[in-house]
N, C-alpha and C positions, 0 to 999 in steps of 0.2 A: 801488364806489367814494364814498367820503367826499362828500356834494356840497361843500361845506369845502372839498374838496383841489383847490389848484392847479395843473397843470401843465404846465413850462415848457416855449414852445415856442424857446427856446434857447438856446443855450451858449456855454458860453467852454474848451478845450482851453488847459492852462500849457506852454508850450515852451518858456520861456524859461530855463532851470535848463544852468547851463553844465559842466556835468558831472562834475562833478572826481574822482571815482570810476573811472570808465569810463574815465579817460585810459588810454596817447593814440589808445582811437580815439575822442576826440569833438576833438582838438586839431583836426583840420584837418573834421569833420561831425559836426553840433549833436547829439546822443542823441535828437531823436524822430527823425530821419531812419534811426537804427540802423539794419540791417535785421535781423526775425527770419521768420524759413522763406521768404524773396525778395521778403515787403514792409519799408517803412517803419513803424516803431510807430506814429505818427500815426494813418499810415489807416488803422488796425484801429477805429482811436476812431470814425474820420470815415465808417467804413461801418458801423458801429452807429449812429451817432447817424441818418447819414439815412434807416436802417430802424428808425428810431422816429419819426421824421417826423420831427425835427428840421433846419432849413430856412437857420437865419439863423447861422452858426457865427463867436464873437471867438475868435483866437490871439493870447498873446500871445509877442513877438520879445523876444529881446535876445542872447546872442552862434550868431556868426555866421546870425543869424535871416534874414537875407537869400537862404540855399538853404533853406529853410524857404518864405518866401512863393515866390521862383521852378518850386519840385518843385510846390507849391498849385495854385498861384493865385487866380484866382476861385475855386474851388469851383467847377464848371460840372460838371465828370467823375463828385463825388460828387454833383448833384444837389444844390450846396447855394452858399447864399454865405458866402462867406471874407470874413471883417473881419480887418487887425491894428493892433495895439496895438507898438507899438516901444516901447522904456524905454531905449534905451541896453545901453551896458554899465557897469559890471553889474550883476543884471534888480534889480530893483525888491521882494523875495523875493514870495512869494505872496502874503500882503495888500493890502504896495501893488502889485506887477503886475492885481489887483481892482479894486480901487481907479482905477487908470486908465483902466481898461478901462468901465467905468461907466454911461459915456455909450454905449457903445455896444451898454450888452447891453439901457435900460429899465427899466421898473418896475417889470417883474414877474420873481417867482422867471428861474433861470436855470441848469441843468445847468450840474455844474462839471469835470474829470478831469482831472488828470496827466496829458499826455505820457508817462511811461515807468513807466506799469502796460501791461500787458498783462490786461483780462478779458473777455472774449467776455459783454459783462454787460448784458441786456436793461436800456436805458437807459427804455423804455416804461414799466417798471413805476414809477417814482418821481416823486414828486409833493409839492406841500409845504401841508402842513395849515393852517387860518385860526389863526393865531397866532404860528406858528409861525421863527425866523430864518433854522435848515437844518438838513437833515436827507439822516445821516451814511449811505452801505454801508461797514460794517462788514466784516472778514475774518475767520476765524483766525490767530495770530499765527502767523507765520513761524518759522524760526529761525535768522535774523538778527535776528529784535527782539524776544524770548518774551515780554516783561513786556508785551504791545500800548500798546493809546493811552488808549480812555476806556471807560467801563462802558456797558453793552446790558442794563438791565430792562425789560422790560415795555412796549415800545416807546420808551422813551425812551434819550438819551444824557447820560453823568455823567461827572464826578470820582470816585474813587476807587481803592484798591489791591489790589481781588479780582476776580478773573476779567475783567482785561480783554480786550479785541480790537484786530485793528489796525484804524482809520482807512484805506478801501484807497484811496480819491484823487478817488473817484467820492462824488457829493457833488448837493444842492438848495442854490443861497443863496438867500434876499430882497436883495434891497439892500439896502432896513434894516439888514440886521446892520455894517452902513458909518457908519453915521450915526457924524461927530464923528470922521470919522477925516480925513486930510491929507495932499495928493500928498506922496510921501517914498518911500523901502524901512522894512514891516515884515511880521510874520506875519501868521501869519492865525489859529493859535491863541489865540492866547490873548480874542482875538474872538468862538470858537470858547464856550472858558471858559466867559467872561464871560455866553453866551448861556446855556451850563447852567446855570449856576448861576440864572437868573432858570428854569428849569423851562421852554428854548423851542427844543428840539430833538431832532427827533426820528431813528427807529436804525433800522438794517432789517442782515440779516449773508446775506454772502452764501457759498453754500457751494462754489461749484464752481471752477474752472478763475480763478487770478487772479496774479500774478508783477509784484513791484516789480524791473524791470529793471536794479537798482542797480549792478553793475561788469560786469565778463566775463566773470566765473565764472556770474552768475546769466544773462545773455545765454546762452553757451554749451547748460549743462542746460535754460531755455527752447527751445532752438532742437530741441536734442534728443527735446524733449518734442511741439515740436509738427509731428516729424520722422514720429518714431513712429507720430502718431494718422491 
């Protein structure tokens, strides 16, 4: 391992989305609590983070967020301490939500996970090299997102039109990525692109199981796959 690589000790799980494409399933249940193979989506991430030795996790809340807080509690049953970052409704978008939670995350790099993806990923394999502002986990483009998001070449992520891969929703971010930001709703992607243009974003490819559980149909497909396994 690179001696200058920082391994995160804290994580944030993004759980504030409304889940419009999942309606009517999300009209009365927040998306992170939708069940697949008998368990809420968000629990798979928390258990994976716990296996990686992450004991401090922040979860942002918006739509029906109190249901998430009530279900997960203080995190003791997962072997971790959970803190919550309420945003009200509507949510602050990804960038704004992370920026609001930064006081809870500290000054070191932290893991970031979208609650609405399913991926049995080894979080302990992630870190951030000195000088980088982000490290993204990329996946082969799924059928519903054939054009991908970013290009990964020789371990570096940048924009481009050829051989693009899809951002998995799993990453390590440095708080300095948000320098100059202010409280409010804003997206994460422009901050990442700015860091890419400065050569400060690393990446790796995950070729295993990954699902963006964005529609009832994809939720049903994942359920069938896991049941077969």
